[in-house]
LUMVOGU-534132 format. One line per 3 residues: number of its first residue (from 1); their letters; for each residue y, z, x of C-alpha. Coordinates in steps of 0.02 Angstrom, whole numbers. Layout:
# residues N
NUM	a	Y Z X  ... .
This chain:
# residues 207
1	xxx	4791 4884 3972  4978 4936 4032  5062 5092 4049 .
4	xxx	5156 5050 3897  5327 5103 3971  5487 5022 3898 .
7	xxx	5550 4872 4023  5731 4969 4058  5645 5121 4130 .
10	xxx	5589 5020 4281  5668 5097 4440  5725 4904 4476 .
13	xxx	5817 4860 4301  5978 4945 4371  6051 4809 4504 .
16	xxx	6125 4960 4599  5940 5027 4655  5895 4836 4709 .
19	xxx	6025 4841 4817  5974 4989 4881  5787 4936 4916 .
22	xxx	5843 4785 4967  5941 4873 5134  5779 5003 5139 .
25	xxx	5662 4844 5143  5756 4740 5273  5769 4905 5377 .
28	xxx	5671 5057 5377  5727 5246 5425  5901 5221 5337 .
31	xxx	6014 5380 5295  6121 5406 5139  6287 5389 5247 .
34	xxx	6211 5194 5294  6183 5157 5125  6352 5222 5055 .
37	xxx	6453 5102 5194  6335 4981 5133  6352 4980 4942 .
40	xxx	6534 5081 4922  6428 5176 4800  6464 5400 4789 .
43	xxx	6344 5483 4926  6277 5576 4765  6250 5418 4672 .
46	xxx	6152 5352 4808  6049 5504 4805  6012 5512 4630 .
49	xxx	5968 5308 4652  5859 5337 4808  5782 5461 4708 .
52	xxx	5724 5365 4578  5645 5256 4684  5545 5382 4766 .
55	xxx	5498 5439 4598  5403 5257 4567  5345 5229 4728 .
58	xxx	5449 5089 4806  5555 5211 4922  5476 5352 5052 .
61	xxx	5554 5496 5162  5535 5574 5297  5631 5702 5393 .
64	xxx	5711 5634 5560  5613 5728 5722  5769 5784 5831 .
67	xxx	5769 5841 6023  5962 5911 6007  6049 6026 5915 .
70	xxx	6104 5986 5730  6020 5961 5555  5909 5832 5557 .
73	xxx	5938 5698 5421  5839 5621 5312  5779 5465 5326 .
76	xxx	5731 5325 5191  5617 5175 5219  5544 5046 5081 .
79	xxx	5358 5077 5047  5245 4924 5113  5070 5002 5081 .
82	xxx	5041 5006 5280  5149 5095 5370  5255 5173 5232 .
85	xxx	5145 5228 5125  5184 5313 4950  5051 5451 4856 .
88	xxx	5149 5378 4698  5104 5201 4726  4920 5256 4773 .
91	xxx	4919 5353 4614  4978 5230 4505  4844 5087 4587 .
94	xxx	4699 5180 4573  4756 5215 4375  4777 5042 4364 .
97	xxx	4621 5018 4430  4527 5114 4290  4616 5043 4145 .
100	xxx	4557 4893 4209  4394 4902 4247  4376 4981 4063 .
103	xxx	4447 4850 3987  4342 4720 4088  4191 4843 4005 .
106	xxx	4244 4842 3830  4332 4662 3802  4210 4508 3817 .
109	xxx	4242 4372 3941  4182 4276 4088  4144 4330 4223 .
112	xxx	4302 4358 4361  4348 4234 4473  4384 4382 4603 .
115	xxx	4281 4513 4695  4323 4703 4628  4437 4759 4769 .
118	xxx	4546 4586 4722  4547 4637 4534  4582 4803 4567 .
121	xxx	4761 4738 4653  4782 4631 4520  4780 4775 4406 .
124	xxx	4888 4858 4490  5009 4716 4496  5024 4665 4328 .
127	xxx	5050 4844 4279  5207 4870 4389  5264 4682 4349 .
130	xxx	5260 4744 4161  5347 4892 4209  5476 4791 4291 .
133	xxx	5510 4679 4122  5410 4541 4184  5256 4452 4087 .
136	xxx	5152 4420 4209  5023 4269 4190  4876 4289 4320 .
139	xxx	4771 4131 4373  4626 4209 4456  4564 4020 4528 .
142	xxx	4721 3975 4596  4796 4140 4631  4958 4117 4553 .
145	xxx	5058 4255 4431  5180 4147 4353  5314 4252 4303 .
148	xxx	5427 4147 4187  5527 4174 4110  5615 4270 4227 .
151	xxx	5665 4425 4155  5822 4455 4273  5869 4254 4295 .
154	xxx	6006 4274 4176  6082 4440 4192  6060 4458 4365 .
157	xxx	6084 4261 4405  6224 4281 4533  6108 4406 4623 .
160	xxx	5937 4299 4632  5918 4271 4814  5932 4485 4814 .
163	xxx	5820 4493 4690  5687 4375 4722  5681 4454 4894 .
166	xxx	5648 4629 4826  5535 4570 4687  5424 4517 4817 .
169	xxx	5423 4639 4942  5374 4766 4803  5224 4651 4747 .
172	xxx	5191 4637 4917  5192 4822 4947  5091 4855 4785 .
175	xxx	4956 4738 4829  4935 4849 5003  4934 4996 4923 .
178	xxx	4810 4930 4801  4679 4906 4981  4637 4737 4954 .
181	xxx	4597 4552 5007  4750 4476 4908  4950 4465 4973 .
184	xxx	5089 4382 4921  5088 4209 5009  5249 4162 4934 .
187	xxx	5375 4093 4787  5368 3920 4737  5528 3836 4720 .
190	xxx	5601 3775 4563  5774 3687 4500  5761 3804 4374 .
193	xxx	5807 4000 4405  5719 4061 4248  5561 3985 4339 .
196	xxx	5451 4090 4434  5272 4067 4512  5202 4181 4634 .
199	xxx	5058 4116 4749  4933 4254 4825  4826 4219 4980 .
202	xxx	4644 4293 4972  4599 4348 5175  4471 4218 5158 .
205	xxx	4600 4076 5155  4689 4127 5303  4680 4010 5466 .
């Protein structure tokens, strides 16, 4: 069960927002002026994109603490679920867990391979990916998430490296916000840009 939003509604359906998110993932506490300089977008456009990313739980803002005169700036950081937490992302994770629990109660099937906390992480991750336009296939035994065919491989082929980096960052953020033992271990390389398999890692598997 998912939220049912159309894929185009996602905050990361627009590449300018992906670019902004990539910048704040690379370094937190960014100002609008810095993002304007890096993207060449109009300040009002940057502010609109940032607000959309905040609304979807991918970015958080904080007012700068100043010890000198001057108006404090607003600083923007990517949500990571640990040091930068979004109430929107936490709320979405809780709602996804409730829907996942309901589905597991009403639909027949084998006993889950994962513990409850990990299942709730998967619930949150799958809903976020579906909202972003993916059709994820999760293997609970292998702890893989197959995103083939990639929804962005053709339309944004020239930006593949940035897109992959942003998506992996979002996935880790969603997993961390859902609070469980799973984390993103990496993406399996493939000669075909349409093929994408993300490897997850359970805390019990860490050295």
